[in-house]
N, CA, C and O of each residue as an XYZ file, in Angstrom:
264
protein
N      -1.905     12.564     -7.439
C      -0.945     12.834     -6.200
C       0.381     11.570     -6.298
O       0.238     10.541     -6.957
N       1.212     11.786     -5.780
C       2.511     10.738     -5.827
C       2.728     10.616     -4.365
O       2.734     11.476     -3.485
N       2.930      9.147     -4.320
C       3.316      8.703     -2.997
C       4.809      7.820     -3.421
O       5.237      7.768     -4.574
N       5.315      7.316     -2.511
C       6.747      6.653     -2.711
C       6.234      5.154     -1.877
O       5.786      5.042     -0.736
N       6.501      4.048     -2.960
C       6.218      2.856     -2.638
C       7.616      1.756     -2.926
O       8.110      1.427     -4.005
N       7.943      1.423     -1.753
C       9.295      0.619     -1.996
C      10.218      1.497     -2.659
O      10.684      1.244     -3.770
N      10.506      2.600     -1.944
C      11.289      3.568     -2.608
C      11.261      4.114     -4.157
O      12.139      4.827     -4.645
N      10.294      3.728     -4.718
C       9.943      4.352     -6.271
C       8.446      5.207     -6.108
O       7.385      4.891     -5.570
N       8.856      6.337     -6.777
C       7.575      7.273     -6.909
C       6.391      6.850     -7.762
O       6.501      6.297     -8.857
N       5.406      7.116     -7.244
C       4.020      6.063     -8.007
C       2.862      7.441     -8.134
O       2.578      8.121     -7.148
N       2.437      7.627     -9.143
C       1.236      8.651     -9.286
C      -0.084      7.717     -8.912
O      -0.237      6.523     -9.167
N      -0.734      8.363     -8.424
C      -2.294      7.766     -7.879
C      -3.172      8.951     -8.257
O      -2.813     10.102     -8.507
N      -4.466      8.403     -8.246
C      -5.602      9.365     -8.315
C      -5.837      9.953     -6.855
O      -5.591      9.322     -5.827
N      -6.316     11.170     -6.901
C      -6.685     11.901     -5.454
C      -7.450     10.817     -4.724
O      -8.170     10.026     -5.333
N      -7.293     10.795     -3.489
C      -8.284     10.008     -2.362
C      -7.986      8.673     -3.037
O      -9.043      8.239     -3.495
N      -6.882      7.781     -3.299
C      -6.830      6.629     -3.537
C      -6.853      5.755     -2.325
O      -7.017      6.492     -1.353
N      -6.784      4.814     -2.050
C      -6.918      3.783     -0.921
C      -5.633      2.706     -1.036
O      -5.011      2.358     -2.040
N      -5.462      2.291      0.430
C      -4.499      1.278      0.429
C      -5.114      0.175     -0.730
O      -4.461     -0.132     -1.727
N      -6.232     -0.272     -0.489
C      -7.024     -1.296     -1.396
C      -6.494     -1.015     -2.932
O      -6.061     -1.844     -3.733
N      -6.656      0.364     -3.094
C      -6.599      0.788     -4.702
C      -5.242      0.656     -5.294
O      -4.994      0.498     -6.489
N      -4.073      0.771     -3.944
C      -2.910      0.777     -4.500
C      -2.444     -0.721     -4.608
O      -1.593     -1.075     -5.424
N      -2.943     -1.410     -3.895
C      -2.723     -2.934     -3.994
C      -3.077     -3.356     -5.388
O      -2.352     -4.069     -6.082
N      -4.652     -2.697     -5.884
C      -4.907     -3.241     -7.276
C      -3.986     -2.639     -8.212
O      -3.778     -3.145     -9.314
N      -3.492     -1.701     -7.862
C      -2.425     -1.174     -9.208
C      -1.305     -1.835     -9.211
O      -0.526     -1.796    -10.164
N      -1.101     -2.525     -8.128
C       0.341     -3.335     -7.911
C       0.203     -4.799     -8.475
O       1.016     -5.701     -8.675
N      -0.999     -4.685     -8.629
C      -1.592     -6.546     -8.818
C      -1.285     -7.578     -7.759
O      -0.838     -8.716     -7.902
N      -1.667     -6.846     -6.533
C      -1.500     -7.428     -5.274
C      -2.853     -7.423     -4.361
O      -2.856     -7.182     -3.154
N      -4.168     -7.777     -5.263
C      -5.140     -7.501     -4.614
C      -5.760     -8.848     -3.398
O      -6.834     -8.862     -2.797
N      -4.716     -9.793     -3.361
C      -4.798    -10.898     -2.575
C      -5.024    -10.701     -0.974
O      -4.917     -9.586     -0.463
N      -5.304    -11.716     -0.318
C      -5.306    -11.294      1.169
C      -3.732    -11.388      1.927
O      -3.589    -11.300      3.146
N      -2.770    -11.553      1.102
C      -1.719    -11.862      1.940
C      -0.464    -10.562      1.942
O       0.607    -10.732      2.524
N      -0.800     -9.282      1.202
C       0.143     -8.303      1.182
C       0.181     -7.537      2.329
O      -0.922     -7.359      2.846
N       1.064     -7.066      2.840
C       1.555     -6.546      4.117
C       1.688     -5.108      3.665
O       2.362     -4.983      2.643
N       1.162     -3.897      4.230
C       1.425     -2.692      4.045
C       1.734     -1.715      5.246
O       1.004     -1.420      6.193
N       2.857     -1.345      4.987
C       3.238     -0.106      6.118
C       3.131      1.251      5.503
O       3.551      1.473      4.368
N       2.510      2.254      6.333
C       2.553      3.455      5.767
C       2.990      4.433      6.774
O       2.368      4.578      7.826
N       4.297      5.271      6.411
C       4.820      6.166      6.884
C       5.152      5.650      8.371
O       4.984      6.204      9.458
N       5.682      4.393      8.035
C       6.363      3.499      9.178
C       5.247      2.856     10.354
O       5.515      2.392     11.462
N       4.210      2.976      9.836
C       3.296      2.393     10.900
C       2.340      1.282     10.078
O       1.758      1.684      9.070
N       2.198      0.069     10.447
C       1.658     -1.114      9.938
C       0.244     -0.625      9.641
O      -0.150      0.102     10.553
N      -0.649     -0.787      8.663
C      -1.776     -0.945      8.296
C      -2.451     -2.393      8.447
O      -2.030     -3.442      7.959
N      -3.638     -2.199      9.266
C      -4.099     -3.111      9.487
C      -4.832     -3.727      8.056
O      -5.243     -2.799      7.360
N      -5.109     -5.203      7.410
C      -5.642     -5.680      6.512
C      -7.396     -5.276      6.296
O      -7.910     -4.925      5.233
N      -7.937     -5.407      7.324
C      -9.222     -5.040      7.455
C      -9.675     -3.550      6.943
O     -10.759     -3.279      6.427
N      -8.519     -2.583      7.222
C      -8.622     -1.209      7.124
C      -8.070     -0.597      5.748
O      -7.925      0.612      5.572
N      -7.779     -1.588      4.793
C      -7.232     -1.309      3.581
C      -7.932     -0.405      2.705
O      -7.402      0.504      2.067
N      -9.492     -0.791      2.714
C     -10.317      0.171      1.886
C     -10.796      1.469      2.348
O     -11.453      2.297      1.716
N     -10.400      1.515      3.457
C     -10.730      2.751      4.208
C      -9.602      3.713      4.599
O      -9.944      4.850      4.925
N      -8.488      3.443      4.607
C      -7.184      3.792      4.716
C      -6.877      4.939      3.497
O      -5.962      4.610      2.742
N      -7.435      6.054      3.253
C      -6.955      7.317      2.276
C      -5.334      7.230      2.458
O      -4.729      7.131      3.526
N      -4.818      7.289      1.214
C      -3.418      7.812      1.175
C      -3.424      9.417      0.947
O      -4.321     10.071      0.415
N      -2.408      9.810      1.390
C      -2.213     11.284      1.283
C      -1.068     11.777      0.407
O      -0.266     10.843      0.379
N      -0.649     12.685     -0.248
C       0.394     13.371     -1.008
C       1.462     12.981     -0.397
O       1.373     13.245      0.802
N       2.750     12.306     -0.762
C       4.067     12.297     -0.047
C       4.151     11.194      1.032
O       5.013     11.184      1.911
N       3.157     10.243      0.883
C       2.956      9.111      2.085
C       4.164      8.278      1.318
O       4.378      8.198      0.108
N       4.918      7.655      2.482
C       5.701      6.644      2.207
C       5.368      5.346      2.371
O       5.321      5.062      3.568
N       5.062      4.242      1.491
C       4.544      2.823      1.708
C       5.748      2.014      1.478
O       6.705      2.162      0.718
N       5.422      1.068      2.391
C       6.263     -0.742      2.193
C       5.298     -1.402      1.742
O       4.331     -1.320      2.499
N       5.070     -2.181      0.625
C       4.368     -3.382      0.549
C       5.223     -4.420      0.114
O       6.168     -4.361     -0.673
N       4.738     -5.420      0.762
C       5.453     -6.578      0.768
C       4.366     -7.845      0.814
O       3.220     -7.675      1.230
N       4.905     -9.262      0.291
C       4.256    -10.403      0.429
C       5.011    -11.353      1.189
O       6.177    -11.621      0.897
N       4.384    -11.890      2.179
C       5.078    -12.854      3.074
C       5.267    -14.134      2.188
O       4.269    -14.729      1.780
N       6.690    -14.619      1.846
C       7.021    -15.871      1.530
C       7.179    -16.910      2.486
O       7.952    -16.706      3.422
N       6.382    -18.332      2.379
C       6.518    -19.275      3.337
C       7.821    -20.114      2.514
O       8.119    -20.013      1.324
N       8.307    -20.749      3.303
C       9.538    -21.757      3.023
C      10.146    -22.023      3.982
O       9.611    -21.837      5.075
N      11.538    -22.575      3.898
C      12.411    -23.065      4.673
C      13.671    -23.745      4.117
O      14.509    -24.216      4.886
């Protein structure tokens, strides 16, 4: 299955979840923010949110500073 992550195509196994995607990207920590097809995904739903062919995702990590 192919999805678009931050503008780049990524191939994932069928029925991959947001949590699995974050693992593939090395972002398993609790601070990753994910938007799927223009809608935010709640952190507590990462393991249950299945991705589908052609999904467009934005993945970001907030940075503190000033």
